[in-house]
MIVOPA-135371 format. One record per residue (C-alpha): x, y, z; residue in one letter. Coordinates in Angstrom, 2 decimals. Each point is the difference from the previous one (the first is absolute). Layout:
+---------+---------+---------+----+
:      c1 :      c2 :      c3 : aa :
+---------+---------+---------+----+
:       X :       Y :       Z :  A :
...
+---------+---------+---------+----+
//
This chain:
+---------+---------+---------+----+
:      c1 :      c2 :      c3 : aa :
+---------+---------+---------+----+
:    8.34 :    9.39 :  -22.54 :  X :
:   -2.16 :   -3.00 :    1.75 :  X :
:    2.88 :   -2.47 :   -0.55 :  X :
:    2.68 :    2.28 :    1.22 :  X :
:    2.39 :   -1.81 :    2.82 :  X :
:    1.22 :    1.78 :    2.95 :  X :
:    1.66 :   -2.11 :    2.79 :  X :
:    1.08 :    2.87 :    2.28 :  X :
:   -0.97 :    3.52 :    0.78 :  X :
:    2.60 :    1.57 :   -2.19 :  X :
:   -1.48 :   -1.73 :   -3.07 :  X :
:   -3.50 :    0.71 :    1.19 :  X :
:    0.87 :    3.78 :   -0.01 :  X :
:    1.36 :   -0.27 :   -3.35 :  X :
:   -2.98 :   -1.91 :   -1.39 :  X :
:   -2.24 :    2.75 :    1.52 :  X :
:    1.61 :    3.19 :    0.07 :  X :
:   -2.98 :    2.31 :    0.16 :  X :
:   -3.77 :    0.00 :    0.87 :  X :
:   -1.09 :   -0.37 :   -3.84 :  X :
:    2.07 :   -3.31 :   -0.34 :  X :
:   -1.77 :   -1.26 :    3.23 :  X :
:   -3.58 :    0.88 :   -1.62 :  X :
:    1.05 :   -1.66 :   -3.27 :  X :
:    0.82 :   -3.09 :    1.72 :  X :
:   -3.05 :   -0.21 :    2.12 :  X :
:   -2.22 :    0.66 :   -3.03 :  X :
:    1.53 :   -2.79 :   -1.73 :  X :
:   -0.25 :   -2.39 :    3.05 :  X :
:   -3.76 :    0.97 :    0.65 :  X :
:   -1.36 :    0.60 :   -3.54 :  X :
:    2.53 :   -1.53 :   -2.49 :  X :
:   -0.80 :    2.79 :   -2.53 :  X :
:   -3.76 :   -0.17 :    0.14 :  X :
:   -1.21 :    2.76 :    2.69 :  X :
:   -2.89 :   -1.35 :    2.01 :  X :
:   -2.18 :    2.24 :    2.19 :  X :
:   -0.21 :   -0.78 :    3.64 :  X :
:   -3.29 :    1.23 :   -0.10 :  X :
:   -1.79 :   -1.69 :   -2.75 :  X :
:    2.10 :   -2.80 :   -1.70 :  X :
:   -2.33 :    0.21 :   -3.01 :  X :
:    0.42 :    3.66 :   -0.55 :  X :
:    2.31 :    1.81 :   -2.62 :  X :
:    2.82 :    1.70 :    1.28 :  X :
:    1.20 :    3.42 :   -1.15 :  X :
:    3.77 :    1.00 :    0.48 :  X :
:    0.76 :    3.33 :    1.46 :  X :
:    2.93 :    1.87 :    1.10 :  X :
:    2.52 :   -0.79 :    3.06 :  X :
:   -0.48 :   -3.79 :    0.01 :  X :
:   -4.02 :    0.36 :    0.41 :  X :
:   -2.77 :   -1.65 :   -1.89 :  X :
:   -3.83 :    0.65 :    0.15 :  X :
:   -2.49 :   -2.65 :    0.34 :  X :
:   -2.76 :    0.61 :   -2.72 :  X :
:   -3.06 :   -1.56 :    1.86 :  X :
:    0.64 :    1.37 :    3.43 :  X :
:    1.56 :    3.30 :   -1.04 :  X :
:    2.86 :   -0.52 :    2.70 :  X :
:    3.73 :    0.50 :   -0.47 :  X :
:    2.49 :   -2.47 :    1.26 :  X :
:    3.72 :   -0.93 :   -0.41 :  X :
:    2.03 :   -3.30 :    0.55 :  X :
:    0.04 :    0.56 :    3.74 :  X :
:   -3.86 :    0.03 :    0.48 :  X :
:   -1.33 :   -2.76 :    2.02 :  X :
:    3.40 :   -1.31 :    0.89 :  X :
:    2.23 :    0.42 :    3.20 :  X :
:    1.48 :    3.11 :   -1.89 :  X :
:   -3.54 :    1.69 :    0.09 :  X :
:    0.20 :    3.40 :    1.03 :  X :
:    3.59 :   -0.08 :    1.12 :  X :
:    2.40 :    3.09 :    0.41 :  X :
:    2.99 :   -2.14 :    0.16 :  X :
:    1.82 :   -0.28 :   -3.57 :  X :
:   -0.42 :   -3.54 :   -1.71 :  X :
:    3.90 :   -0.31 :   -0.04 :  X :
:    0.05 :   -0.14 :    3.94 :  X :
:   -2.97 :   -2.47 :   -0.05 :  X :
:    2.01 :   -2.11 :   -2.45 :  X :
:    3.00 :    0.23 :    2.44 :  X :
:   -2.31 :   -1.07 :    2.95 :  X :
:   -1.52 :   -2.86 :   -1.73 :  X :
:    3.38 :   -1.33 :   -1.06 :  X :
:    1.31 :    0.35 :    3.19 :  X :
:   -2.88 :   -1.85 :    1.75 :  X :
:   -0.03 :   -2.74 :   -2.54 :  X :
:    3.59 :   -0.54 :   -0.04 :  X :
:    0.87 :    0.29 :    3.95 :  X :
:   -0.62 :   -3.81 :    1.18 :  X :
:   -1.22 :    1.35 :    3.19 :  X :
:   -1.56 :    3.17 :   -0.85 :  X :
:    0.78 :    3.52 :    1.04 :  X :
:   -1.37 :    2.18 :    2.77 :  X :
:   -1.63 :    3.27 :   -0.93 :  X :
:    2.54 :    2.10 :    1.84 :  X :
:    2.95 :   -1.65 :   -2.17 :  X :
:   -2.14 :    0.59 :   -3.14 :  X :
:   -0.65 :    3.57 :    0.76 :  X :
:    3.84 :    0.51 :    0.40 :  X :
:    0.60 :   -1.92 :   -3.33 :  X :
:   -2.36 :    1.70 :   -2.40 :  X :
:   -0.17 :    3.34 :    1.81 :  X :
:   -3.63 :    0.44 :    1.19 :  X :
:   -1.54 :    0.13 :    3.67 :  X :
:   -0.29 :   -3.15 :    2.05 :  X :
:   -3.82 :    0.42 :   -0.27 :  X :
:   -0.03 :    0.02 :   -3.69 :  X :
:    2.30 :   -2.98 :    0.11 :  X :
:   -2.38 :   -1.83 :    2.18 :  X :
:   -2.72 :    0.79 :   -2.30 :  X :
:    1.77 :   -0.97 :   -2.94 :  X :
:    0.80 :   -3.29 :    1.58 :  X :
:   -3.25 :   -0.82 :    0.97 :  X :
:   -1.56 :    0.93 :   -3.37 :  X :
:    2.57 :   -2.45 :   -1.61 :  X :
:   -0.80 :   -2.88 :    2.46 :  X :
:   -3.56 :    0.24 :   -0.93 :  X :
:    1.04 :   -0.85 :   -3.55 :  X :
:    1.98 :   -3.07 :    1.14 :  X :
:   -3.12 :   -2.13 :    0.82 :  X :
:   -1.10 :   -0.11 :   -3.58 :  X :
:    0.63 :   -3.70 :   -0.87 :  X :
:   -1.30 :   -2.30 :   -2.81 :  X :
:   -2.43 :   -2.46 :    1.51 :  X :
:    1.60 :   -3.17 :   -1.17 :  X :
:    0.03 :   -2.50 :    2.70 :  X :
:    3.31 :   -1.56 :    1.47 :  X :
:    0.69 :   -3.65 :   -1.12 :  X :
:    2.49 :   -2.93 :   -0.14 :  X :
:    1.72 :    0.01 :    3.50 :  X :
:   -1.43 :    2.73 :    2.25 :  X :
:    1.30 :    0.87 :    3.50 :  X :
:   -2.65 :    1.45 :    2.65 :  X :
:    1.02 :    1.33 :    3.13 :  X :
:   -1.20 :    2.78 :    2.54 :  X :
:    1.89 :    2.62 :    1.90 :  X :
:   -0.70 :    3.13 :    2.39 :  X :
:    1.02 :    3.58 :   -0.01 :  X :
:   -0.30 :    2.09 :    3.04 :  X :
:    3.08 :   -0.54 :    2.35 :  X :
:    0.60 :   -2.20 :    2.79 :  X :
:   -1.69 :    0.36 :    3.39 :  X :
:    3.24 :   -0.81 :    1.83 :  X :
:    1.88 :    3.10 :   -1.40 :  X :
:   -2.88 :    2.56 :    1.02 :  X :
:    0.22 :    2.01 :    3.21 :  X :
:   -1.89 :   -1.41 :    2.89 :  X :
:   -2.58 :    2.69 :   -0.28 :  X :
:   -0.69 :   -1.07 :   -3.61 :  X :
:   -0.16 :   -3.67 :    0.25 :  X :
:   -3.07 :   -1.74 :   -1.44 :  X :
:   -1.46 :   -2.87 :    2.28 :  X :
:   -0.48 :   -3.15 :   -1.63 :  X :
:    1.79 :    0.61 :   -3.33 :  X :
:    2.18 :   -2.65 :   -0.39 :  X :
:    0.25 :   -2.31 :   -2.91 :  X :
:   -2.72 :    0.56 :   -2.93 :  X :
:   -1.81 :    2.55 :    2.02 :  X :
:   -1.05 :    2.91 :   -2.17 :  X :
:   -0.57 :    2.29 :    2.92 :  X :
:    3.09 :    2.05 :   -0.81 :  X :
:    1.14 :   -1.58 :   -3.25 :  X :
:   -1.37 :    0.06 :   -3.64 :  X :
:    0.08 :   -3.60 :   -1.75 :  X :
:    0.94 :   -0.28 :   -3.49 :  X :
:   -0.28 :   -3.13 :   -1.97 :  X :
:    2.34 :   -0.57 :   -3.23 :  X :
:    0.12 :   -2.34 :   -2.94 :  X :
:    2.84 :   -0.31 :   -2.35 :  X :
:    0.32 :   -2.16 :   -3.10 :  X :
:    3.55 :   -1.88 :   -0.22 :  X :
:    2.02 :    2.24 :   -2.52 :  X :
:   -3.18 :    2.00 :   -0.64 :  X :
:   -2.33 :    2.69 :    1.47 :  X :
:   -0.67 :    0.88 :    3.64 :  X :
:   -3.13 :    1.31 :    1.48 :  X :
:   -0.24 :    1.15 :    3.72 :  X :
:   -3.31 :    1.49 :    1.70 :  X :
:   -0.56 :    1.55 :    3.19 :  X :
:   -3.07 :   -1.90 :    1.63 :  X :
:   -2.26 :    0.32 :    3.16 :  X :
:    1.07 :   -3.35 :    1.46 :  X :
:    2.09 :   -3.22 :   -1.10 :  X :
:   -3.31 :   -2.46 :    0.80 :  X :
:   -0.66 :   -2.95 :   -2.42 :  X :
:   -2.67 :    1.71 :   -1.81 :  X :
:    1.99 :    3.26 :   -0.58 :  X :
:    2.88 :   -1.71 :   -1.38 :  X :
:   -1.82 :   -2.54 :   -2.05 :  X :
:   -2.00 :    2.62 :   -1.51 :  X :
:    3.21 :    1.98 :   -1.08 :  X :
:    1.90 :   -3.22 :   -1.32 :  X :
:   -3.19 :   -0.72 :   -1.83 :  X :
:   -0.09 :    3.27 :   -1.72 :  X :
:    3.66 :    0.04 :   -0.91 :  X :
:    1.36 :   -3.33 :   -0.54 :  X :
:   -1.02 :   -2.54 :   -2.72 :  X :
:   -1.55 :   -2.95 :    1.45 :  X :
:    2.29 :   -2.44 :   -2.01 :  X :
:    2.98 :    1.65 :    1.96 :  X :
:    2.37 :   -1.81 :    2.46 :  X :
:   -0.47 :    2.06 :    3.15 :  X :
:    2.92 :   -0.11 :    2.75 :  X :
:   -0.77 :    1.39 :    3.63 :  X :
:    1.21 :   -0.69 :    3.28 :  X :
:   -2.25 :   -1.78 :    2.50 :  X :
:   -2.08 :    2.73 :    1.23 :  X :
:   -3.90 :   -0.95 :    0.74 :  X :
:   -1.08 :    2.89 :   -2.44 :  X :
:    0.86 :   -2.15 :   -3.04 :  X :
:   -2.21 :   -2.68 :    1.12 :  X :
:   -2.40 :    0.78 :   -3.02 :  X :
:    2.62 :    0.61 :   -2.20 :  X :
:    1.44 :   -3.45 :    0.56 :  X :
:   -3.25 :   -1.54 :   -1.18 :  X :
:   -0.45 :    2.07 :   -3.18 :  X :
:    3.61 :    0.23 :   -1.43 :  X :
:    2.78 :   -2.64 :   -0.58 :  X :
:    1.67 :    1.15 :    3.28 :  X :
:    3.08 :   -0.70 :    1.75 :  X :
:    1.47 :    1.31 :    3.19 :  X :
:    3.18 :    0.66 :    2.02 :  X :
:   -0.31 :   -0.33 :    3.75 :  X :
:    1.76 :    3.13 :    1.64 :  X :
:   -0.82 :   -1.07 :    3.38 :  X :
:    2.16 :   -3.10 :   -0.36 :  X :
:    2.66 :    2.19 :   -1.47 :  X :
:   -0.69 :   -1.47 :   -3.71 :  X :
:    0.53 :    2.70 :   -2.55 :  X :
:    0.67 :   -1.72 :   -3.19 :  X :
:   -1.27 :   -3.37 :   -1.04 :  X :
:    0.94 :   -0.46 :   -3.65 :  X :
:   -1.65 :    2.43 :   -2.04 :  X :
:   -2.37 :    1.03 :    2.94 :  X :
:    0.79 :    3.02 :    1.77 :  X :
:   -1.03 :    3.73 :    0.51 :  X :
:    3.40 :    1.58 :   -0.19 :  X :
:   -0.97 :    2.10 :   -3.01 :  X :
:   -2.88 :    1.78 :    1.69 :  X :
:    1.99 :    0.33 :    2.93 :  X :
:    2.69 :    1.62 :   -1.58 :  X :
:   -2.34 :    2.67 :   -1.39 :  X :
:   -1.30 :    0.32 :    3.66 :  X :
:    3.58 :    0.72 :    1.14 :  X :
:    0.34 :    2.77 :   -2.75 :  X :
:   -3.33 :    1.56 :    0.84 :  X :
:    0.68 :    0.35 :    3.57 :  X :
:    3.71 :    1.07 :   -0.51 :  X :
:   -1.62 :    3.06 :   -2.24 :  X :
:   -2.57 :    1.02 :    2.64 :  X :
:    2.32 :   -0.27 :    2.94 :  X :
:    3.08 :    1.61 :   -1.74 :  X :
:   -1.44 :    2.36 :   -2.48 :  X :
:   -3.33 :    0.78 :    0.93 :  X :
:   -0.08 :   -0.56 :    3.81 :  X :
:   -3.68 :   -0.02 :    0.55 :  X :
:   -2.67 :   -0.95 :   -2.33 :  X :
:   -3.90 :    0.60 :    0.84 :  X :
:   -2.49 :   -2.85 :   -0.49 :  X :
:   -1.94 :    2.30 :   -2.17 :  X :
:    2.92 :    0.46 :   -2.71 :  X :
:    1.74 :   -3.26 :    0.82 :  X :
:   -1.57 :   -1.88 :   -3.39 :  X :
:    1.67 :    2.72 :   -2.16 :  X :
:    3.44 :   -0.64 :    1.51 :  X :
:   -0.66 :   -3.81 :   -0.59 :  X :
:   -0.98 :    0.77 :   -3.43 :  X :
:    3.43 :    2.10 :   -0.41 :  X :
:    2.01 :   -2.83 :    1.05 :  X :
:   -1.91 :   -2.57 :   -2.09 :  X :
:    0.20 :    2.15 :   -3.03 :  X :
:    3.79 :   -0.01 :    0.27 :  X :
:    0.08 :   -3.85 :    0.58 :  X :
:   -2.09 :   -0.60 :   -2.98 :  X :
:    2.10 :    2.04 :   -2.41 :  X :
:    3.33 :   -1.19 :    1.53 :  X :
:    1.07 :   -1.47 :   -3.47 :  X :
:   -0.78 :    3.24 :   -1.78 :  X :
:    2.74 :    2.65 :   -0.60 :  X :
:   -0.40 :    3.15 :    1.65 :  X :
:   -1.69 :    1.86 :   -2.96 :  X :
:   -2.47 :   -2.92 :   -0.71 :  X :
:   -0.90 :    0.15 :    3.58 :  X :
:   -0.54 :    3.96 :    0.00 :  X :
:   -2.02 :   -0.37 :   -3.17 :  X :
:   -2.08 :   -2.41 :    1.41 :  X :
:   -0.96 :    2.03 :    2.86 :  X :
:   -0.52 :    3.03 :   -2.59 :  X :
:   -2.31 :   -2.12 :   -1.95 :  X :
:   -2.15 :   -0.43 :    3.29 :  X :
:   -0.26 :    3.55 :    1.30 :  X :
:   -3.93 :    0.55 :   -0.69 :  X :
:   -0.72 :    0.17 :    3.92 :  X :
:   -0.96 :    3.24 :    1.21 :  X :
:    0.76 :    0.69 :    3.72 :  X :
:   -0.94 :    2.92 :    1.79 :  X :
:    1.82 :    1.27 :    3.20 :  X :
:   -3.38 :    0.17 :    1.85 :  X :
:   -0.75 :   -3.72 :   -0.60 :  X :
:    3.67 :   -0.95 :    1.27 :  X :
:   -0.29 :    1.84 :    3.28 :  X :
:   -3.70 :   -0.49 :    0.72 :  X :
:   -0.47 :   -2.22 :    2.94 :  X :
+---------+---------+---------+----+
//
């Protein structure tokens, strides 16, 4: 079951026609035939009826959904599988209203489902980027000139973060992408982020922004001068990461319309996940997602604040 291929919704439904087939697939992905208690990994586990298990050391019952994004859900797993497939395969994502219509649940449930799924996208390996790495920053929050006169924010031009949220992105040529919401784009903030995520022996390409001054000293660095309308100089450019910014912003503007600063990183992780799995088949991408679902998110935590 774990290696089964499904590259469209019709094949997905054929592969998982009922709840039990979904449970079996999750168990194989999560435990590989050796059930482990989420309450005590060293405990012996008893097999009970109805896909339930009992942890000997704690006396607690559990199933494959315990401690995951499916924990305590009333929505059938098949609908979850359909939702995950749609989110991971649609290049620019899907709105909660459209998802609610596609799988037959309320808009509120679809929003909660999407937010739970996004919380799992941030699980990445800690391998640092290396080789040729592009670094760039962008802002999300709308343009002041497009606002009504009563809603304009004074002195918010350029790199101001009064009404915009900055994001720094790093992408390895032909490899992985990492993008993080930051409090500002000052030299110290950018340098710390790049040092944490990029191998020191890498070649780093940026534009001429002064926030990369320390990066210039630490790494083998080259830059393009956008102010002088220079965008490519041999192998030196930031077109790859800027292409990702375009995809992210088109998704926010065209699909989600408005994203709060609180949840912005989850949306960034969603787009980064699809980018990093771009060479996978639809089935492989979905299985990668299902193998990293041990993130429990409550509705109260999502709406609080």
